[in-house]
N, CA, C and O of each residue as an XYZ file, in Angstrom:
552
protein
N      37.543     33.960     41.516
C      36.370     33.933     40.685
C      36.657     34.499     39.287
O      36.156     33.998     38.280
N      37.458     35.532     39.258
C      37.769     36.145     37.984
C      38.585     35.240     37.066
O      38.279     35.212     35.874
N      39.581     34.508     37.509
C      40.344     33.628     36.620
C      39.461     32.550     36.002
O      39.702     32.125     34.872
N      38.447     32.107     36.731
C      37.542     31.086     36.190
C      36.746     31.663     35.028
O      36.539     30.980     34.025
N      36.298     32.902     35.144
C      35.557     33.555     34.059
C      36.431     33.713     32.820
O      35.979     33.465     31.702
N      37.665     34.120     33.015
C      38.583     34.303     31.896
C      38.825     32.958     31.215
O      38.845     32.865     29.988
N      39.008     31.925     32.024
C      39.214     30.586     31.475
C      37.996     30.126     30.676
O      38.142     29.534     29.607
N      36.806     30.395     31.187
C      35.574     30.020     30.477
C      35.445     30.793     29.164
O      35.034     30.234     28.147
N      35.797     32.076     29.190
C      35.707     32.882     27.979
C      36.686     32.403     26.917
O      36.381     32.479     25.727
N      37.829     31.924     27.308
C      38.824     31.431     26.362
C      38.460     30.023     25.895
O      38.604     29.708     24.714
N      37.994     29.183     26.802
C      37.723     27.780     26.477
C      36.429     27.604     25.687
O      36.334     26.685     24.874
N      35.440     28.454     25.904
C      34.138     28.290     25.249
C      34.230     28.305     23.722
O      33.681     27.405     23.087
N      34.902     29.289     23.097
C      34.987     29.258     21.634
C      35.726     28.037     21.107
O      35.356     27.480     20.074
N      36.771     27.620     21.815
C      37.505     26.434     21.384
C      36.636     25.189     21.465
O      36.672     24.346     20.569
N      35.870     25.071     22.516
C      34.984     23.931     22.682
C      33.883     23.927     21.620
O      33.558     22.877     21.064
N      33.316     25.090     21.341
C      32.265     25.182     20.323
C      32.811     24.846     18.936
O      32.131     24.191     18.145
N      34.011     25.280     18.644
C      34.625     24.968     17.353
C      34.854     23.469     17.218
O      34.600     22.891     16.161
N      35.325     22.848     18.273
C      35.556     21.402     18.242
C      34.258     20.641     18.050
O      34.218     19.678     17.285
N      33.198     21.050     18.725
C      31.901     20.377     18.584
C      31.342     20.557     17.174
O      30.786     19.623     16.594
N      31.492     21.753     16.634
C      30.981     21.998     15.282
C      31.723     21.152     14.265
O      31.117     20.668     13.308
N      33.014     20.965     14.451
C      33.797     20.139     13.542
C      33.370     18.681     13.611
O      33.330     18.001     12.585
N      33.054     18.194     14.790
C      32.630     16.804     14.945
C      31.265     16.548     14.326
O      31.003     15.437     13.865
N      30.397     17.538     14.302
C      29.036     17.349     13.792
C      28.931     17.476     12.283
O      27.873     17.198     11.720
N      29.982     17.880     11.625
C      29.930     17.997     10.171
C      29.835     16.618      9.543
O      30.508     15.677      9.962
N      29.001     16.520      8.549
C      28.867     15.249      7.841
C      29.994     15.113      6.832
O      30.535     16.101      6.336
N      30.326     13.894      6.547
C      31.400     13.631      5.593
C      30.942     13.936      4.175
O      29.766     13.782      3.846
N      31.865     14.362      3.353
C      31.589     14.594      1.943
C      31.392     13.257      1.237
O      31.965     12.255      1.666
N      30.599     13.212      0.170
C      30.512     11.984     -0.607
C      31.887     11.616     -1.153
O      32.642     12.490     -1.580
N      32.208     10.345     -1.139
C      33.564      9.924     -1.475
C      33.860      9.998     -2.971
O      34.987     10.311     -3.355
N      32.893      9.722     -3.805
C      33.186      9.719     -5.238
C      31.923      9.971     -6.037
O      30.820     10.052     -5.496
N      32.119     10.093     -7.338
C      30.981     10.277     -8.236
C      30.140      8.998     -8.262
O      30.634      7.921     -7.926
N      28.901      9.116     -8.651
C      27.991      7.970     -8.717
C      27.641      7.695    -10.177
O      27.627      8.599    -11.013
N      27.359      6.426    -10.461
C      27.077      5.995    -11.823
C      25.603      5.650    -11.963
O      25.019      5.002    -11.094
N      25.005      6.094    -13.073
C      23.625      5.744    -13.416
C      23.642      5.183    -14.834
O      24.011      5.879    -15.780
N      23.243      3.929    -14.975
C      23.109      3.321    -16.293
C      21.667      3.544    -16.746
O      20.727      3.220    -16.020
N      21.497      4.093    -17.936
C      20.158      4.389    -18.444
C      19.926      3.588    -19.708
O      20.715      3.654    -20.651
N      18.837      2.829    -19.726
C      18.417      2.093    -20.913
C      17.105      2.724    -21.373
O      16.125      2.765    -20.629
N      17.102      3.211    -22.604
C      15.971      3.974    -23.125
C      15.202      3.163    -24.165
O      15.723      2.894    -25.248
N      13.964      2.771    -23.844
C      13.089      2.090    -24.803
C      12.086      3.062    -25.403
O      11.196      2.661    -26.153
N      12.228      4.343    -25.071
C      11.332      5.386    -25.580
C      11.613      5.608    -27.056
O      12.706      5.311    -27.538
N      10.614      6.136    -27.777
C      10.746      6.345    -29.221
C      11.595      7.555    -29.595
O      11.910      7.742    -30.771
N      11.971      8.379    -28.620
C      12.799      9.544    -28.938
C      13.952      9.650    -27.946
O      13.959      8.997    -26.903
N      14.929     10.493    -28.297
C      16.049     10.735    -27.397
C      15.527     11.343    -26.099
O      14.577     12.125    -26.107
N      16.165     10.973    -24.974
C      15.738     11.494    -23.673
C      16.921     12.186    -23.007
O      17.972     11.582    -22.792
N      16.732     13.468    -22.684
C      17.734     14.201    -21.911
C      17.511     13.877    -20.439
O      16.382     13.936    -19.950
N      18.582     13.536    -19.736
C      18.478     13.163    -18.320
C      19.085     14.277    -17.481
O      20.186     14.756    -17.752
N      18.340     14.676    -16.456
C      18.762     15.736    -15.548
C      18.758     15.221    -14.122
O      18.015     14.301    -13.781
N      19.594     15.822    -13.297
C      19.606     15.564    -11.864
C      19.001     16.779    -11.184
O      19.464     17.902    -11.381
N      17.973     16.557    -10.388
C      17.362     17.667     -9.656
C      18.022     17.770     -8.293
O      18.096     16.804     -7.533
N      18.493     18.961     -8.013
C      19.060     19.247     -6.694
C      18.501     20.579     -6.252
O      18.890     21.631     -6.761
N      17.583     20.527     -5.297
C      16.895     21.738     -4.874
C      15.984     22.211     -5.992
O      15.148     21.448     -6.477
N      16.135     23.452     -6.403
C      15.325     24.006     -7.490
C      16.043     23.960     -8.829
O      15.517     24.452     -9.828
N      17.232     23.379     -8.867
C      18.021     23.354    -10.090
C      18.037     21.970    -10.714
O      18.020     20.955    -10.018
N      18.071     21.948    -12.030
C      18.167     20.692    -12.779
C      19.484     20.715    -13.552
O      19.681     21.536    -14.447
N      20.378     19.800    -13.190
C      21.698     19.735    -13.810
C      21.692     18.676    -14.908
O      21.343     17.526    -14.639
N      22.068     19.028    -16.140
C      22.071     18.040    -17.222
C      23.160     16.983    -17.007
O      24.299     17.307    -16.672
N      22.787     15.715    -17.205
C      23.747     14.617    -17.088
C      24.112     14.042    -18.458
O      25.222     13.544    -18.648
N      23.177     14.111    -19.413
C      23.456     13.585    -20.738
C      22.177     13.297    -21.498
O      21.077     13.429    -20.961
N      22.333     12.897    -22.763
C      21.194     12.556    -23.619
C      21.347     11.095    -24.034
O      22.369     10.693    -24.590
N      20.301     10.308    -23.749
C      20.304      8.891    -24.098
C      19.540      8.735    -25.405
O      18.386      9.156    -25.489
N      20.153      8.139    -26.432
C      19.474      8.013    -27.724
C      18.267      7.086    -27.641
O      18.176      6.233    -26.758
N      17.339      7.273    -28.586
C      16.145      6.420    -28.657
C      16.571      4.966    -28.804
O      17.471      4.646    -29.581
N      15.921      4.097    -28.054
C      16.218      2.656    -28.067
C      17.703      2.379    -27.857
O      18.258      1.463    -28.465
N      18.344      3.162    -27.004
C      19.768      2.998    -26.728
C      20.035      2.962    -25.243
O      19.116      3.020    -24.427
N      21.302      2.865    -24.906
C      21.694      2.882    -23.497
C      22.944      3.715    -23.347
O      23.724      3.881    -24.284
N      23.119      4.243    -22.131
C      24.259      5.096    -21.866
C      24.568      5.064    -20.371
O      23.663      4.943    -19.546
N      25.833      5.172    -20.036
C      26.249      5.270    -18.643
C      26.520      6.735    -18.338
O      27.355      7.367    -18.984
N      25.812      7.269    -17.356
C      25.949      8.668    -16.965
C      26.634      8.740    -15.607
O      26.500      7.830    -14.788
N      27.358      9.807    -15.374
C      28.066      9.993    -14.116
C      27.499     11.219    -13.402
O      27.375     12.298    -13.983
N      27.159     11.025    -12.132
C      26.736     12.148    -11.298
C      27.990     12.646    -10.589
O      28.549     11.933     -9.756
N      28.443     13.863    -10.908
C      29.676     14.364    -10.291
C      29.548     14.451     -8.767
O      28.461     14.636     -8.221
N      30.666     14.313     -8.124
C      30.714     14.309     -6.658
C      30.111     15.573     -6.056
O      29.421     15.504     -5.039
N      30.361     16.714     -6.667
C      29.872     17.972     -6.095
C      28.351     18.126     -6.200
O      27.778     18.990     -5.536
N      27.693     17.310     -7.014
C      26.231     17.384     -7.120
C      25.525     16.410     -6.180
O      24.305     16.471     -6.031
N      26.273     15.522     -5.552
C      25.665     14.555     -4.633
C      25.380     15.227     -3.297
O      26.191     15.999     -2.785
N      24.212     14.916     -2.745
C      23.910     15.368     -1.388
C      24.655     14.482     -0.408
O      25.018     13.353     -0.737
N      24.881     14.982      0.775
C      25.636     14.230      1.772
C      24.917     12.926      2.126
O      25.567     11.903      2.343
N      23.588     12.952      2.185
C      22.848     11.732      2.536
C      22.625     10.813      1.333
O      22.019      9.751      1.479
N      23.101     11.198      0.158
C      23.015     10.342     -1.020
C      21.715     10.434     -1.787
O      21.525      9.683     -2.744
N      20.804     11.329     -1.407
C      19.514     11.432     -2.081
C      19.671     12.015     -3.483
O      20.353     13.020     -3.686
N      19.019     11.353     -4.448
C      19.118     11.723     -5.857
C      17.716     11.700     -6.467
O      16.897     10.857     -6.101
N      17.434     12.615     -7.391
C      16.194     12.558     -8.161
C      16.529     12.809     -9.621
O      17.169     13.803     -9.963
N      16.087     11.894    -10.477
C      16.355     11.993    -11.909
C      15.105     12.441    -12.655
O      13.980     12.108    -12.282
N      15.335     13.206    -13.718
C      14.257     13.702    -14.571
C      14.604     13.349    -16.003
O      15.744     13.518    -16.435
N      13.618     12.857    -16.739
C      13.798     12.566    -18.150
C      12.979     13.536    -18.983
O      11.817     13.798    -18.669
N      13.567     14.066    -20.032
C      12.872     15.010    -20.912
C      13.052     14.554    -22.357
O      14.057     14.872    -22.993
N      12.063     13.799    -22.878
C      12.182     13.327    -24.262
C      12.015     14.470    -25.249
O      11.376     15.477    -24.945
N      12.603     14.305    -26.451
C      12.430     15.320    -27.492
C      10.967     15.438    -27.874
O      10.471     16.531    -28.145
N      10.269     14.288    -27.896
C       8.851     14.276    -28.230
C       8.108     13.748    -27.012
O       8.326     12.612    -26.592
N       7.238     14.561    -26.449
C       6.475     14.127    -25.286
C       6.762     15.001    -24.079
O       7.554     15.942    -24.130
N       6.081     14.651    -22.980
C       6.198     15.421    -21.750
C       7.336     14.901    -20.877
O       7.645     13.709    -20.896
N       7.962     15.806    -20.105
C       9.002     15.360    -19.183
C       8.416     14.479    -18.076
O       7.230     14.576    -17.762
N       9.247     13.629    -17.494
C       8.817     12.763    -16.403
C       9.941     12.686    -15.388
O      11.098     12.959    -15.710
N       9.604     12.316    -14.170
C      10.613     12.256    -13.112
C      10.434     11.017    -12.260
O       9.335     10.478    -12.130
N      11.539     10.580    -11.684
C      11.514      9.455    -10.763
C      11.366      9.993     -9.345
O      11.678     11.151     -9.070
N      10.889      9.139     -8.457
C      10.864      9.512     -7.045
C      12.305      9.621     -6.556
O      13.192      8.958     -7.094
N      12.547     10.455     -5.537
C      13.907     10.529     -4.992
C      14.332      9.167     -4.432
O      13.515      8.424     -3.888
N      15.617      8.857     -4.574
C      16.167      7.621     -4.041
C      17.570      7.908     -3.529
O      18.099      8.999     -3.742
N      18.175      6.934     -2.855
C      19.499      7.140     -2.257
C      20.555      6.286     -2.941
O      20.332      5.114     -3.246
N      21.704      6.897     -3.172
C      22.902      6.202     -3.648
C      23.996      6.444     -2.621
O      24.490      7.564     -2.491
N      24.374      5.409     -1.895
C      25.398      5.565     -0.870
C      26.516      4.558     -1.096
O      26.330      3.548     -1.776
N      27.656      4.837     -0.532
C      28.846      3.987     -0.610
C      29.157      3.616     -2.058
O      29.414      4.492     -2.884
N      29.132      2.314     -2.367
C      29.517      1.858     -3.704
C      28.307      1.481     -4.558
O      28.438      0.685     -5.488
N      27.147      2.030     -4.261
C      25.947      1.700     -5.029
C      25.912      2.451     -6.352
O      26.486      3.531     -6.495
N      25.220      1.846     -7.316
C      24.948      2.522     -8.582
C      23.509      2.218     -8.979
O      22.890      1.311     -8.422
N      22.979      2.957     -9.926
C      21.573      2.825    -10.304
C      21.448      2.448    -11.768
O      22.284      2.805    -12.598
N      20.381      1.714    -12.063
C      20.033      1.403    -13.449
C      18.601      1.880    -13.663
O      17.681      1.450    -12.967
N      18.425      2.773    -14.633
C      17.121      3.344    -14.937
C      16.677      2.807    -16.282
O      17.316      3.066    -17.302
N      15.590      2.063    -16.286
C      15.030      1.519    -17.513
C      13.809      2.354    -17.897
O      12.753      2.260    -17.271
N      13.974      3.167    -18.930
C      12.897      4.040    -19.384
C      12.057      3.259    -20.384
O      12.562      2.833    -21.423
N      10.783      3.070    -20.078
C       9.874      2.317    -20.934
C       9.299      3.218    -22.023
O       9.437      4.440    -21.973
N       8.644      2.586    -23.022
C       7.984      3.381    -24.075
C       7.002      4.357    -23.448
O       6.931      5.524    -23.833
N       6.245      3.861    -22.475
C       5.373      4.723    -21.690
C       6.120      5.021    -20.387
O       6.267      4.127    -19.554
N       6.598      6.263    -20.190
C       7.433      6.571    -19.031
C       6.791      6.243    -17.684
O       7.500      6.092    -16.689
N       5.480      6.130    -17.636
C       4.815      5.769    -16.371
C       5.262      4.398    -15.874
O       5.185      4.118    -14.678
N       5.723      3.550    -16.772
C       6.126      2.196    -16.409
C       7.645      2.043    -16.320
O       8.163      0.927    -16.310
N       8.348      3.167    -16.255
C       9.798      3.117    -16.109
C      10.155      2.564    -14.734
O       9.388      2.686    -13.779
N      11.334      1.953    -14.655
C      11.746      1.341    -13.399
C      13.186      1.701    -13.102
O      14.021      1.778    -14.003
N      13.464      1.919    -11.834
C      14.810      2.240    -11.403
C      15.235      1.211    -10.355
O      14.473      0.901     -9.440
N      16.444      0.688    -10.492
C      16.965     -0.301     -9.559
C      18.298      0.187     -9.021
O      19.137      0.671     -9.782
N      18.497      0.065     -7.729
C      19.760      0.446     -7.090
C      20.516     -0.829     -6.750
O      19.968     -1.735     -6.122
N      21.778     -0.896     -7.168
C      22.611     -2.075     -6.967
C      23.823     -1.706     -6.137
O      24.221     -0.543     -6.071
N      24.398     -2.701     -5.513
C      25.657     -2.515     -4.813
C      26.755     -3.152     -5.654
O      26.563     -4.233     -6.210
N      27.877     -2.505     -5.748
C      28.974     -3.019     -6.573
C      29.642     -4.237     -5.945
O      30.377     -4.955     -6.622
N      29.398     -4.476     -4.674
C      30.019     -5.620     -4.004
C      29.529     -6.940     -4.567
O      30.311     -7.878     -4.719
N      28.240     -7.022     -4.880
C      27.701     -8.215     -5.506
C      27.545     -9.409     -4.594
O      27.492    -10.537     -5.085
N      27.469     -9.215     -3.285
C      27.264    -10.335     -2.382
C      25.786    -10.591     -2.197
O      24.955     -9.750     -2.538
N      25.455    -11.758     -1.655
C      24.052    -12.112     -1.424
C      23.394    -11.216     -0.388
O      22.176    -11.039     -0.400
N      24.191    -10.652      0.503
C      23.633     -9.823      1.566
C      23.197     -8.451      1.064
O      22.416     -7.771      1.730
N      23.688     -8.036     -0.097
C      23.335     -6.720     -0.623
C      21.925     -6.731     -1.176
O      21.547     -7.621     -1.938
N      21.162     -5.748     -0.789
C      19.766     -5.676     -1.219
C      19.653     -4.951     -2.547
O      20.435     -4.049     -2.850
N      18.685     -5.353     -3.319
C      18.355     -4.672     -4.567
C      17.051     -3.942     -4.314
O      16.094     -4.532     -3.811
N      17.006     -2.684     -4.653
C      15.836     -1.874     -4.384
C      15.228     -1.428     -5.702
O      15.896     -0.781     -6.509
N      13.985     -1.763     -5.922
C      13.306     -1.337     -7.146
C      12.340     -0.217     -6.802
O      11.607     -0.291     -5.815
N      12.347      0.818     -7.624
C      11.469      1.961     -7.418
C      10.730      2.190     -8.729
O      11.346      2.254     -9.793
N       9.434      2.312     -8.652
C       8.659      2.590     -9.868
C       8.438      4.072    -10.031
O       8.401      4.828     -9.060
N       8.297      4.462    -11.245
C       8.008      5.845    -11.566
C       6.583      6.178    -11.182
O       5.830      5.295    -10.773
N       6.199      7.445    -11.309
C       4.830      7.871    -11.032
C       3.911      7.046    -11.869
O       2.695      7.223    -11.808
């Protein structure tokens, strides 16, 4: 009876470690790209919200466009992203959270009135089977 207890005491931590390793989610493979087209009358600073923090991604000039990169370390494991726009003139606005997974990228079209801004998620594969997802702002 005693050797079985010793074996269980030795095997239990090893088994728990193995199970914990299997349950870990994979890290995001690479940085994600967001193309921003700004039709607003002023420059718009774009931020990524992660938890309670807002990480600056870049400033898109008025009536301009820019490609922004979300660094790998800022991506959540499930790919959920939320973007915030803060124009020099006017109130800040935010998009609903959306997901960027695998080889997807996003295009954010900021309208003159930010309420009518639109975000589209694309797949880089470009096949007919890939879905395009449009999300409207508040």
